[in-house]
Backbone as numpy.savetxt, mean C-alpha at the origin, in Angstrom:
# Nx Ny Nz CAx CAy CAz Cx Cy Cz
18.47 -10.12 1.22 17.78 -8.92 1.26 18.63 -7.59 1.15
19.71 -7.69 2.03 20.62 -6.46 1.91 21.19 -6.41 0.49
21.49 -7.30 -0.15 22.07 -7.16 -1.56 20.96 -6.60 -2.36
19.74 -7.04 -2.24 18.64 -6.49 -2.98 18.42 -4.96 -2.73
18.46 -4.74 -1.46 18.22 -3.23 -1.16 19.33 -2.43 -1.77
20.56 -2.90 -1.76 21.58 -2.16 -2.39 21.45 -2.01 -3.87
21.04 -3.22 -4.66 20.95 -3.18 -6.04 19.92 -2.27 -6.39
18.78 -2.40 -5.78 17.43 -1.76 -6.24 17.59 -0.22 -6.47
18.50 0.47 -5.94 18.63 2.00 -6.39 19.37 2.28 -7.65
19.99 1.23 -8.23 20.53 1.42 -9.49 19.28 1.43 -10.67
19.52 2.27 -11.55 18.63 2.63 -12.67 19.00 2.10 -13.85
19.69 0.90 -13.86 20.17 0.12 -15.08 18.95 -0.51 -15.57
19.01 -0.97 -17.10 17.93 -1.64 -17.47 17.69 -2.96 -16.90
18.63 -3.61 -16.31 18.38 -4.97 -15.89 17.63 -4.86 -14.39
17.83 -3.83 -13.78 17.26 -3.55 -12.50 15.80 -2.99 -12.94
15.65 -2.26 -13.88 14.38 -1.72 -14.32 13.46 -3.15 -14.66
14.00 -3.89 -15.35 13.32 -5.09 -15.71 12.91 -5.97 -14.46
13.77 -6.09 -13.57 13.49 -6.92 -12.24 12.37 -6.13 -11.52
12.44 -4.84 -11.37 11.46 -4.13 -10.79 10.12 -4.32 -11.38
10.13 -4.20 -12.77 8.82 -4.35 -13.46 8.26 -5.88 -13.15
9.04 -6.70 -13.10 8.65 -8.10 -12.79 8.17 -8.21 -11.39
8.75 -7.65 -10.55 8.27 -7.69 -9.20 6.91 -6.93 -9.06
6.79 -5.80 -9.64 5.32 -5.14 -9.84 4.33 -6.22 -10.28
4.69 -6.73 -11.33 3.71 -7.70 -12.18 3.42 -8.87 -11.20
4.37 -9.35 -10.40 4.09 -10.30 -9.38 3.21 -9.83 -8.29
3.44 -8.61 -7.73 2.58 -8.06 -6.82 1.32 -7.87 -7.37
1.09 -7.56 -8.42 -0.24 -7.29 -9.02 -0.89 -8.54 -9.19
-0.27 -9.79 -9.64 -0.78 -11.16 -9.60 -1.26 -11.50 -8.14
-0.40 -11.35 -7.10 -0.77 -11.57 -5.84 -2.09 -10.93 -5.19
-2.12 -9.61 -5.69 -3.36 -8.75 -5.35 -4.51 -9.32 -5.93
-4.44 -9.60 -7.28 -5.54 -10.18 -8.06 -5.89 -11.40 -7.33
-5.12 -12.28 -6.89 -5.44 -13.70 -6.33 -6.19 -13.29 -5.19
-5.74 -12.23 -4.36 -6.44 -11.84 -3.16 -7.78 -11.51 -3.45
-7.95 -10.67 -4.42 -9.33 -10.41 -4.86 -10.32 -11.44 -5.11
-9.73 -12.56 -5.80 -10.44 -13.63 -6.28 -10.90 -14.49 -4.99
-9.94 -14.58 -3.98 -10.48 -15.32 -2.93 -11.02 -14.55 -1.83
-11.18 -13.20 -2.00 -12.05 -12.47 -1.08 -11.27 -11.90 0.24
-9.73 -11.80 -0.05 -9.08 -11.24 1.00 -8.58 -9.77 0.76
-8.76 -9.36 -0.51 -8.31 -8.23 -0.92 -9.41 -7.36 -1.76
-9.72 -6.09 -1.36 -10.50 -5.51 -2.10 -10.24 -5.26 -3.64
-11.24 -5.34 -4.51 -10.80 -4.90 -5.92 -10.33 -3.39 -5.84
-9.62 -3.06 -7.01 -9.18 -1.77 -7.30 -9.50 -1.28 -8.66
-9.85 -0.02 -8.75 -10.00 0.69 -9.99 -8.90 0.57 -10.79
-7.63 0.60 -10.27 -6.19 0.57 -11.01 -5.57 -0.61 -10.32
-5.75 -1.89 -10.67 -4.84 -2.85 -10.05 -3.35 -2.72 -10.36
-3.05 -2.24 -11.51 -1.56 -2.16 -11.74 -0.99 -0.94 -10.85
-1.60 0.12 -10.91 -1.29 1.27 -10.12 -1.16 1.03 -8.53
-2.14 0.23 -8.08 -2.10 -0.26 -6.58 -0.85 -0.95 -6.47
-0.70 -2.11 -7.36 0.51 -2.93 -7.04 1.75 -2.21 -7.15
1.86 -1.34 -8.03 3.01 -0.62 -8.15 3.37 0.28 -6.82
2.43 1.01 -6.46 2.53 1.76 -5.25 2.86 0.98 -3.97
2.06 -0.23 -3.75 2.42 -0.92 -2.71 3.73 -1.54 -2.73
4.23 -1.93 -4.02 5.58 -2.47 -4.18 6.66 -1.51 -3.80
6.51 -0.36 -4.45 7.38 0.81 -4.11 7.47 1.24 -2.74
6.34 1.31 -1.94 6.52 1.61 -0.56 7.22 0.48 0.14
6.96 -0.80 -0.12 7.58 -1.92 0.50 9.01 -1.92 0.25
9.53 -1.79 -1.01 10.90 -1.85 -1.43 11.65 -0.60 -0.91
10.79 0.56 -0.87 11.48 1.68 -0.16 11.90 1.45 1.33
10.88 0.78 1.87 11.31 0.33 3.30 12.60 -0.57 3.39
12.75 -1.32 2.34 13.75 -2.38 2.47 15.07 -1.46 2.04
15.01 -0.62 1.08 16.14 0.21 0.72 16.47 1.04 1.86
15.68 1.55 2.67 15.95 2.32 3.88 16.04 1.39 5.20
16.38 0.06 5.00 16.36 -0.87 6.19 17.17 -0.39 7.43
18.33 0.41 7.20 18.95 0.94 8.29 18.20 1.83 9.18
17.30 2.59 8.51 16.51 3.44 9.31 15.35 2.85 9.72
14.97 1.76 9.15 13.85 1.00 9.85 14.25 0.26 11.10
15.52 -0.08 11.10 16.10 -0.81 12.22 16.19 0.16 13.16
16.75 1.52 12.86 16.97 2.55 13.84 15.77 3.08 14.56
14.68 3.20 13.78 13.31 3.80 14.06 12.50 2.79 14.97
12.36 1.61 14.15 11.56 0.62 14.65 12.19 -0.67 15.38
13.37 -0.89 15.21 14.07 -1.78 16.08 13.95 -3.09 15.30
13.75 -3.13 14.00 13.55 -4.40 13.31 14.44 -4.34 12.01
15.20 -5.49 11.70 16.06 -5.52 10.63 15.43 -6.21 9.55
14.86 -5.54 8.57 14.27 -6.10 7.40 15.10 -6.97 6.54
16.53 -6.88 6.72 17.41 -7.66 5.86 17.67 -8.93 6.72
17.23 -9.26 7.88 17.41 -10.46 8.57 16.83 -11.73 7.81
17.67 -12.66 7.55 17.33 -13.84 6.84 16.17 -14.76 7.60
16.17 -14.47 8.78 15.08 -15.18 9.68 14.06 -14.03 10.04
13.69 -13.20 9.36 12.75 -12.03 9.71 11.42 -12.51 10.28
11.01 -13.61 9.65 9.55 -14.08 9.97 9.71 -14.76 11.50
10.75 -15.17 11.96 10.83 -15.69 13.26 11.34 -14.64 14.35
11.56 -13.59 13.88 11.96 -12.37 14.64 10.76 -11.76 15.42
10.65 -11.72 16.68 9.53 -11.08 17.12 9.51 -9.44 16.81
10.58 -8.95 16.70 10.76 -7.50 16.43 9.99 -7.10 15.09
9.69 -7.96 14.21 8.80 -7.79 13.05 7.70 -7.04 13.45
7.09 -7.45 14.40 5.70 -6.84 14.90 5.62 -5.22 14.88
6.88 -4.79 15.10 7.02 -3.33 15.18 6.71 -2.72 13.86
7.02 -3.41 12.91 6.76 -2.95 11.48 5.47 -3.57 10.85
5.23 -4.76 11.05 3.87 -5.37 10.51 2.79 -4.85 11.37
2.80 -4.43 12.52 1.39 -4.04 13.31 0.99 -2.68 12.57
1.79 -1.76 12.47 1.41 -0.51 11.73 1.05 -0.72 10.49
1.85 -1.50 9.76 1.60 -1.96 8.39 0.15 -2.43 8.06
-0.13 -3.35 8.96 -1.52 -4.04 8.73 -2.72 -3.04 9.27
-2.31 -2.15 10.11 -3.25 -1.25 10.52 -3.66 -0.39 9.36
-2.67 0.08 8.67 -2.86 0.93 7.38 -3.42 0.21 6.36
-2.97 -0.94 6.06 -3.53 -1.81 5.05 -5.01 -2.21 5.35
-5.33 -2.56 6.50 -6.54 -3.18 6.96 -7.66 -2.05 7.30
-7.22 -1.03 7.96 -8.23 0.07 8.24 -7.86 1.31 7.47
-6.89 1.56 6.85 -6.49 2.83 6.24 -6.25 3.98 7.33
-6.03 5.10 6.71 -5.45 6.18 7.50 -6.51 7.33 7.46
-7.00 7.44 6.26 -8.03 8.63 6.11 -9.47 8.31 6.36
-10.08 9.31 6.83 -11.51 9.12 7.09 -12.21 8.82 5.77
-13.17 7.90 5.86 -14.00 7.32 4.69 -14.41 8.35 3.72
-15.15 9.35 4.26 -15.63 10.50 3.55 -14.57 11.22 2.71
-13.48 11.73 3.49 -12.46 12.39 2.88 -11.76 11.55 1.65
-11.43 10.23 2.03 -10.94 9.29 1.09 -11.70 9.42 -0.16
-13.01 9.33 -0.03 -13.84 9.22 -1.15 -13.84 10.38 -2.00
-13.78 11.68 -1.37 -13.52 12.99 -1.94 -12.28 12.86 -2.81
-11.23 12.47 -2.21 -9.91 12.37 -2.83 -10.09 11.54 -4.23
-10.67 10.44 -4.00 -10.72 9.46 -5.03 -11.49 10.04 -6.23
-12.47 10.85 -5.88 -13.32 11.48 -6.96 -12.41 12.51 -7.67
-11.75 13.23 -6.92 -10.78 14.32 -7.55 -9.85 13.74 -8.63
-9.25 12.56 -8.04 -8.15 12.04 -8.89 -8.77 11.27 -10.07
-9.87 10.63 -9.91 -10.66 9.93 -11.08 -11.14 10.86 -11.99
-11.65 12.06 -11.50 -12.03 13.02 -12.66 -10.87 13.65 -13.34
-9.66 13.61 -12.61 -8.34 14.09 -13.41 -7.85 13.14 -14.28
-7.95 11.86 -14.06 -7.50 10.84 -14.93 -8.59 10.21 -15.83
-9.95 10.64 -15.61 -11.00 10.14 -16.37 -11.29 8.75 -16.13
-11.00 8.32 -14.85 -11.15 6.97 -14.56 -12.23 6.67 -13.52
-13.15 7.50 -13.40 -14.15 7.43 -12.30 -14.99 6.25 -12.42
-15.19 5.27 -11.58 -15.93 4.22 -11.72 -16.77 4.03 -10.48
-18.19 4.24 -10.73 -19.07 4.37 -9.69 -19.15 2.96 -8.82
-18.77 1.99 -9.52 -18.84 0.64 -8.86 -17.56 0.57 -7.80
-16.69 1.43 -8.02 -15.45 1.18 -7.06 -15.56 2.14 -5.83
-16.62 3.01 -5.92 -16.82 4.02 -4.73 -17.11 3.24 -3.50
-16.52 3.65 -2.40 -16.84 3.14 -1.09 -18.10 3.45 -0.54
-18.72 2.44 0.14 -20.05 2.58 0.70 -20.17 3.84 1.47
-21.19 4.51 1.47 -21.31 5.47 2.37 -22.06 5.13 3.66
-21.59 5.31 4.69 -22.09 4.81 5.98 -22.83 6.16 6.62
-24.15 5.90 7.02 -24.96 6.96 7.63 -24.22 7.60 8.71
-23.58 6.96 9.52 -23.03 7.69 10.62 -21.82 8.39 10.37
-20.98 7.94 9.30 -19.92 8.85 8.74 -20.49 9.88 7.95
-21.50 9.86 7.22 -21.87 11.01 6.33 -22.47 12.03 7.47
-23.35 11.57 8.55 -23.89 12.41 9.51 -22.76 13.10 10.30
-21.61 12.40 10.66 -20.63 12.99 11.28 -20.03 14.11 10.44
-19.77 13.84 9.14 -19.11 14.76 8.34 -20.07 15.96 8.18
-21.34 15.73 7.99 -22.36 16.85 7.94 -22.20 17.79 9.30
-22.32 17.05 10.39 -22.13 17.80 11.61 -20.89 18.64 11.71
-19.78 18.18 11.24 -18.50 18.99 11.04 -18.64 20.11 10.00
-19.32 19.92 9.12 -19.49 21.05 8.07 -20.38 22.15 8.88
-21.31 21.73 9.73 -22.27 22.66 10.34 -21.63 23.43 11.46
-20.39 23.05 11.94 -19.91 23.71 13.17 -18.85 24.90 12.52
């Protein structure tokens, strides 16, 4: 993993092909997750896979800072057995599972960017929850 972290910063054609292959693999894994019901569908499966891959690889490239900040060595060959991995995976699963943005705000941002790219798909819009909409409305009223 340390070698991969060092090599991935190179912008050579061979590394570009490797990154493209890894993004394609990520897209396949995500699509499989959609098929079995563990991953939500995406209006932009390739874009989602690319961003998730780049974020993950960014953490690997910055592994020394991950170790300094969170106390886990992402280049450890036995990372899965290291209890310190929870310091990284806990927040990662919180972000992946629950998200960071309020649902109403996230929907507004998705609409803005979908309009910019011409990809607005009503089927991909998150469901509106009455309590979320009411809370948002009450925030606007104050």
